[in-house]
C-alpha positions in Angstrom: 14.0 29.5 -14.7 12.8 29.8 -11.1 10.1 27.3 -11.6 12.6 24.8 -13.1 14.9 25.2 -10.1 12.0 24.7 -7.7 11.0 21.5 -9.5 14.5 20.2 -9.4 14.7 20.9 -5.7 11.4 19.1 -5.1 12.5 16.1 -7.1 15.7 15.9 -5.1 13.8 16.1 -1.8 11.5 13.3 -2.9 14.5 11.2 -3.9 16.2 11.6 -0.6 13.0 11.1 1.4 12.4 7.8 -0.5 15.9 6.5 -0.7 17.1 3.8 1.6 20.5 2.6 2.7 21.8 -0.9 1.9 21.1 -1.7 5.6 17.4 -1.2 5.0 17.4 -3.8 2.3 19.7 -6.1 4.2 17.7 -6.2 7.4 14.4 -6.4 5.5 15.3 -9.9 4.4 12.6 -9.8 1.6 13.8 -12.3 -0.9 10.6 -14.0 -1.8 7.0 -13.1 -1.0 3.9 -13.9 -3.0 3.6 -14.3 -6.7 0.4 -14.0 -8.7 -1.6 -17.2 -8.1 -0.3 -17.7 -4.5 -2.7 -17.7 -1.6 -1.9 -14.9 0.8 -1.9 -15.4 4.5 -4.3 -13.7 6.8 -3.2 -11.3 9.6 -4.4 -9.8 12.8 -3.1 -6.2 13.1 -4.1 -3.2 15.2 -6.1 -0.6 13.5 -5.9 3.1 14.3 -9.3 2.8 16.1 -7.7 0.4 18.6 -9.4 -2.7 17.2 -7.7 -5.7 15.6 -8.3 -6.3 11.9 -8.2 -9.5 9.9 -9.2 -10.4 6.4 -11.4 -13.0 7.9 -13.5 -10.2 9.5 -14.9 -9.5 6.0 -17.0 -12.6 5.7 -19.0 -11.2 2.7 -15.9 -10.0 0.8 -15.5 -10.9 -2.8 -11.9 -9.7 -2.7 -9.4 -7.4 -0.9 -7.2 -4.4 -1.8 -4.3 -4.7 0.6 -2.0 -1.7 0.4 1.3 -1.3 2.2 1.7 2.4 2.8 2.8 4.9 5.4 2.6 8.5 6.7 6.0 9.7 5.6 6.7 8.7 2.1 5.9 11.4 -0.5 4.6 8.8 -2.9 2.2 7.4 -0.3 1.0 11.0 0.4 0.4 11.5 -3.4 -1.8 8.4 -3.4 -3.8 8.9 -0.2 -6.8 10.5 -2.0 -6.7 7.7 -4.6 -6.7 5.1 -1.9 -9.7 6.8 -0.3 -11.4 6.8 -3.7 -10.7 3.0 -4.2 -12.4 2.3 -0.9 -15.3 4.5 -1.7 -15.8 2.9 -5.1 -15.2 -0.7 -4.3 -15.8 -1.5 -0.6 -19.6 -1.5 -1.0 -19.1 -3.9 -3.9 -17.3 -6.3 -1.6 -13.7 -5.2 -2.2 -12.5 -3.4 0.9 -9.2 -1.5 1.3 -6.9 -2.5 4.1 -4.0 -0.2 4.5 -0.9 -1.6 6.3 2.0 0.6 7.6 5.1 -1.6 7.7 7.7 1.0 8.5 9.8 0.7 11.7 8.9 3.7 13.7 12.4 3.8 15.2 13.7 4.5 11.7 10.8 6.8 10.8 9.3 8.4 13.9 6.5 9.9 11.7 5.2 6.4 11.2 4.6 5.7 14.9 1.2 4.4 15.8 0.2 7.8 17.4 1.1 9.5 14.2 -0.9 7.0 12.2 -4.0 7.8 14.2 -3.4 11.5 13.6 -2.9 11.0 9.9 -6.0 8.9 9.5 -8.1 11.5 11.3 -6.6 14.3 9.3 -7.3 12.6 6.0 -10.6 11.1 7.0 -9.7 7.5 6.3 -12.8 5.3 6.3 -10.8 2.1 5.8 -8.6 0.2 8.3 -5.1 1.6 8.7 -3.2 -1.0 10.6 0.3 -1.3 11.9 2.6 -4.2 11.0 4.7 -3.6 14.0 6.9 -6.7 13.6 7.0 -6.3 9.8 6.1 -10.0 9.6 3.3 -9.4 7.1 5.3 -7.2 4.8 8.0 -9.9 4.7 5.4 -12.6 4.1 3.8 -10.7 1.2 7.1 -9.6 -0.2 6.3 -5.9 0.0 9.3 -3.6 -0.7 7.9 -0.2 -1.2 5.2 2.2 0.0 2.8 2.2 -1.6 2.7 -1.5 -2.7 -0.6 -3.1 -3.6 -1.8 -6.7 -3.5 -5.3 -7.4 -5.0 -6.7 -10.7 -3.7 -9.8 -12.6 -4.7 -12.3 -13.9 -2.2 -10.1 -17.0 -1.6 -7.2 -14.7 -0.9 -5.5 -15.7 -4.1 -3.2 -12.9 -5.4 -4.4 -11.6 -8.7 -2.4 -8.4 -9.0 0.8 -6.9 -7.4 2.3 -3.5 -7.9 1.2 0.1 -8.3 -2.2 1.7 -8.1 -1.8 3.4 -11.5 0.9 4.6 -13.8 1.2 8.3 -12.7 2.1 8.9 -9.0 2.4 12.7 -9.3 -0.8 13.4 -11.3 -3.9 11.3 -10.8 -5.7 13.0 -13.7 -2.9 12.0 -16.1 -2.9 8.3 -15.2 -4.2 6.3 -18.1 -3.5 2.8 -16.6 -5.7 2.2 -13.6 -4.2 -1.1 -12.6 -6.1 -1.7 -9.3 -9.4 -0.6 -10.7 -9.0 -2.7 -13.8 -8.1 -5.7 -11.7 -11.3 -5.3 -9.6 -13.5 -4.8 -12.6 -12.2 -8.0 -14.1 -12.7 -9.9 -10.9 -16.3 -8.8 -10.9 -16.7 -10.7 -14.1 -15.0 -13.8 -12.7 -11.9 -13.3 -14.9 -8.2 -12.7 -14.3 -6.6 -9.3 -15.1 -4.5 -9.0 -18.2 -1.9 -7.0 -16.3 -1.0 -9.0 -13.2 2.2 -7.3 -12.0 3.8 -3.8 -12.2 6.7 -2.1 -10.5 5.7 -0.6 -7.2 6.9 3.0 -7.4 7.6 4.6 -4.0 9.8 4.7 -1.0 11.5 1.6 0.3 10.1 0.1 3.5 12.2 1.1 6.5 13.2 -2.2 8.0 14.1 -2.7 11.7 17.8 -3.3 12.4 
């Protein structure tokens, strides 16, 4: 019984940590964003190492794994090791991970740039972890949650939008590896069968 009560409390904490007010959605102004087949815009955002990062920097890229994520969302934390694994597996093949933190640090102090640096060092991120300080890129892409993934081909055409896999809480139990499958299909110059899934996670914390 004690374990059941602890699990119920944990689920409630995750719910409240990830929940957003109507104001978050209102001020976000995300009404469109990219659909599969659209060409995604490039960006130039500050990485935790102090350098500016653009998709154009990856001149030999065969595609990109763009992930809107953050420090504070429990779901983002659940996926951090899987994000690292995606970069380890696919960056050398030409599909780098670029992680973007879109949260307004005034709403979530834990998502400040200094805290991003600390988190990247703590977790040993080998991929860029950049700050979308104005939230312009999140709005352009149509991101609503953290994490929220956009897989692009070499021409920045969107081929997949949504979740990394189908089990946030237990990586070993995930039997639909959406991002991995999309990359493997791209390697064969084909389009993924599953092109869009629901992004499961916390709503982006939009500036007022």
